[in-house]
N, C-alpha and C positions, 0 to 999 in steps of 0.2 A: 443434561445437566450434570450426569455423574462424569462424562468426558471433560465437560468444562471443569468440573470440581477436580478431576484428576490433573488437568493441565495445571490448574491454579496450586494445587498442591505440589505438582512437580517444580513449577515455577518458584514457589516458596522455599522448596528444599534445595534449589540450586544457589550456590554460593555467589555472593556479590563479588564484582570484578574488584572493587575497592578494598573488599575483605582479604583477597587473595594477594593483593600487592605487597604487603608487609611480609607474608609468608614466603612469596617467590623470592623477595630481596634477601630475606634470611637464609633460604635455601643456597641462593648464589653466593652470598658471603660465606657460608660454611664450605661450599664445593671450591671456592677460589680462596680459602682462607690464607693459604701461603702468599700468595700475591698481595693480599690486603696488609699481611704481616711485612712484607717486602717495603709496600709503599707507606707504612705507618710512620717511619722515621721522617721522611719527607713531608707528610702532611701534618705532624706535629710541629715540626720546624717552622713551617710556612704559618700555622695558627699562632704559635706563640711569637715568634719574631718579626712577623708581617702584618697578621690582622689585628692581634691584640694591642700593638704599639699604635695603631690607628685612633685609638681613643684619646690619644695626646694632641691630636689635631684641634682639639676644643681650644687649647690655649691660645691658638692664632687669633681668637675672637675675644680674648681676655687680656686684661692687665693682670698676668698671671703672678701669683706670689707663693714659693714652695711652702710658706708657713700658713697660708689659707687653703691651699688645696684647690681642686677642680671646681667644686661647686661654691665655695665661699669667695672665690677671686671676682674681681668687677667685669661684668661683661661691657666691651666696649665696640662690638660689632667688627665693622672693616676699617677701624682706624688705623690698625697696624699696616694694612695694605696701603692705604691712602698716604700714610707717612713714607712707606717703602718706595711707592711709585713717584713720590715728590723728592726722593732723596738725591742729592746733587750728583753721586757718581753713580746713578742707576743705570744710565745709558752707557757708561764706560764699563760696568759691570756686564751688561747685556752684550756689548759688542765684544769684549773679551770671551765670553762664554760661547756665543755663536760662532766667533771667528775660529776659535781653536776646535769647536766640534764640526764646523764645515770643512776645515782643513783636514780633520781626522777622516772624514766622509769622503773627501776626494782622493786623498793618498793612502789611508790606512784601509778602507774598507775593500777596495779592490787587490790589496797585496795578497791576502790569503788565498783568493781565488786564482790570481796569477800563478802563485807559488803552487797550488794544488794541480793546476793544469801542466806545469812543468815536471813536477815529480810523477804525475800520471804518465808522461811521456819518457820516462827512465826505463829503459829495458831491463837493465840488471836488478834483480830483486834485492841482492845483498847491498849494493851500493846505494839503492833507494832506501832502505830500512836505516842504513848509517846516517844518510842525509836528513831522514825524518827525526831521528833521535838528536841529532845535532841541533835541528832547528826548534825541536820542542823544549830544549833544557831551560832557555832564558825565561820561559813562564814560569818557572818553579823558583825564581829569584824574586826577592822582595824589592820594592822600589828604592829602599835604602841602599840597597847592593847596586842597582843600576845607575842610580844617581851618583853614587862613589865612583863607580867605573867612569861615569861621563865627567867627572871632577879630575880623576885621574888622566885622562886622555886630553881634556880640552882646558883645563884651569890656565890662567896666564903665567903663574909662578912655578908649577910643578907638572903641567901637562905635557905628555910625550909629543903631541902634535906641534905645541909651541917651541918645545926644545928643538924639534926637527927643523922647524922654521928658522930658528935663531941659527942654528948649525949651518943652514944654507944660505945665510945671510940676509934673511928677510926679518921684518918686525914682528914680534909676537902679537897675535890677535886675541882679543878678549870675547870669546865665544860665549862664555857663561854671563856676561853683563850686558850683551849686545840685545836692545830691546826691538831691533829689526828682525833678527833671526830666532827670538826666542819661541815664537810660536812652531816654526819649522823644527827647532831641535826637541820641542815636546813630542810633535808627531813621529820624528825619526825614533825616538827612544820607544814611543809605543810600538811602532813598526817591529823593530828589532826584538822586542821582549814578547809580543803576542802573535806575530805573523805566523809562527810555526804552529802554535796551539790552535789558531783558527782554521788551518788546513783541514783539521780533522773532519769537520762537518762536510767540508766540501768532497775531499777524497771518499767519503762514505757516499755522497750522492752520486758521485761519477762511477763507483764500483756498481751501482744499481743500474746503469745505462746498459741497454740490451748490446750484447757482444755481437749478436746477428747484424746489426746495424754497420758496425765497424766491417765486418767480414764482406757484407754487401758492397760498402764505400770502396773497399780495397779491390774488388773484382772489377768495379767501375772504373778503377783508375784513380782514385781520389789520393792525394798526397796526405801527409800528417796535419798540415794545416787545415786543409778542407774537411778531414774528419774533426778536427777540433771545432771548427767553425760552425760546422753543420749538423754536428752529432752531440759531441760532448757539452758544448755552451747550452744548445737548447734542452738537453737532457737535466741540466741542474739549474734551469731558469727558474723553476718553482722555489728551489732552496734559496737561491740568491734573492728573489723578491720577499721571502719570509725573513730573511736574516736582515735586509734593508728596512723592513718594518720595525723590527725589534731595535735596530741601531738608531732609528729616528726616534723611538721613545726614550733614549738615552742622550738626546741631543744637549739637553741642559745639565747633564751630569758628567763633568769632566773628569773627575777622580781626584778626591781631595789630597790623598797622600802624595801622588806624583807631582802636582803643581805646588804643593805647599813645601815640599823638599826643594824644588827648583828656583822658589821665589828668592829675591833679594831687593834691596832697596833701589837699585838701578834699573830693574826691569818691572817694578811694582805697577807703573801704568798700563802695562800689556799683560800682567800676570795675575791682577787681581780678579777673581771670579766669583760667582755666586758660593760655590763650596766654602772658599777661604773666608768670604764675607760673614757666612752663617757661623763659621768657628770663632771668628773675632767677635760677633756680637753675642752668640748663644752660650759659648764656653768661657772665653776669657771675661768678657764683661757681664755676662749673666744675665741678658735680655733675651729670656726664654721664649717669650710671646711673639716679640720681634722676629727672631731667627726661625721660628716654626712658621711664620706667616711667608717668609722667604721661601724656606723649604716646601711648603704648599703650593706656592706659585709654580716653582720648578714642576711638581708633580702634575699639576694641573696641564701645564704647558706639553709635558710628555704626553699625557693621555690623549689630549686633542691632536698631537701629531701621529699617534699610533692608530687612532680611529679614523683620521682623514687618510692616512697613507694606505690603511687596510681597505677603506671603502674606493679609493682610487685604484688599487690594485684589483679589486673585484670587477669595477667598471671596465677595465682594461682586459678582462678574462684572465688574468694572471692568479697565481697561489695567492691565498689570503690565510690570516690567522683563525678567522672564524667567519 
């Protein structure tokens, strides 16, 4: 009975696991306080500018009026979405958005991978650093500057390319107003601006590949192409899979500033996308609820694509986000 009582008393004195959890978490936070301080600005940024604004999704289900506010505006359910899906130009907007995104996926997505593989094959470190610096620079230019360069080179009245064509006896070509090549021109601009910056992740992944694999392949007589195909590419396959999943999540997001600056009346049938449509309705016309419904539709499609791509990647045994 004493032993039982002793055990009972000892058990009563033993602290609960749930009681220790807050203390353990507090100790870890104190121990790694500098890491938490380092992460704090990013966490605060996402809370303030990513999570708090999600409250505004409510107005997609309202006939929102800024004078009445969130709670006093009339709730209309899915009427904004029904009106949007029944919009005459809905399929044109969807075609343009998906067409530009898929062309970006086909041409732009492999470009940083190919450039990273080529840079990795450069033997002279000094030359490699110079090339890397040059291809990184366009990333720091705004789309206003990039589009200005495009007009300077390709416009029909003052473009250098057209002036050269005229000098050689050819007719000038209207590159900027050609609806047949507008999508390709957008993708080429994106490649020129971002391909160098996109190589950073892939070069980091390549640097993590075991050097002994290359040495063993060299002993076996493998040439550079064989090393690239059988060692480098399999070594960065997981990184490519993750970047592809993230890219699919942005397939409905073309980038408003870029396409807005490139739009003109002659290419409008192939240049009008969801982002510019939201700008015209939400900012110019003040139809906040309708434009929010369109933006929410884009976000939902992006989430579905990310979850689906992540699930397929896991089923195939590749790397996944979660």
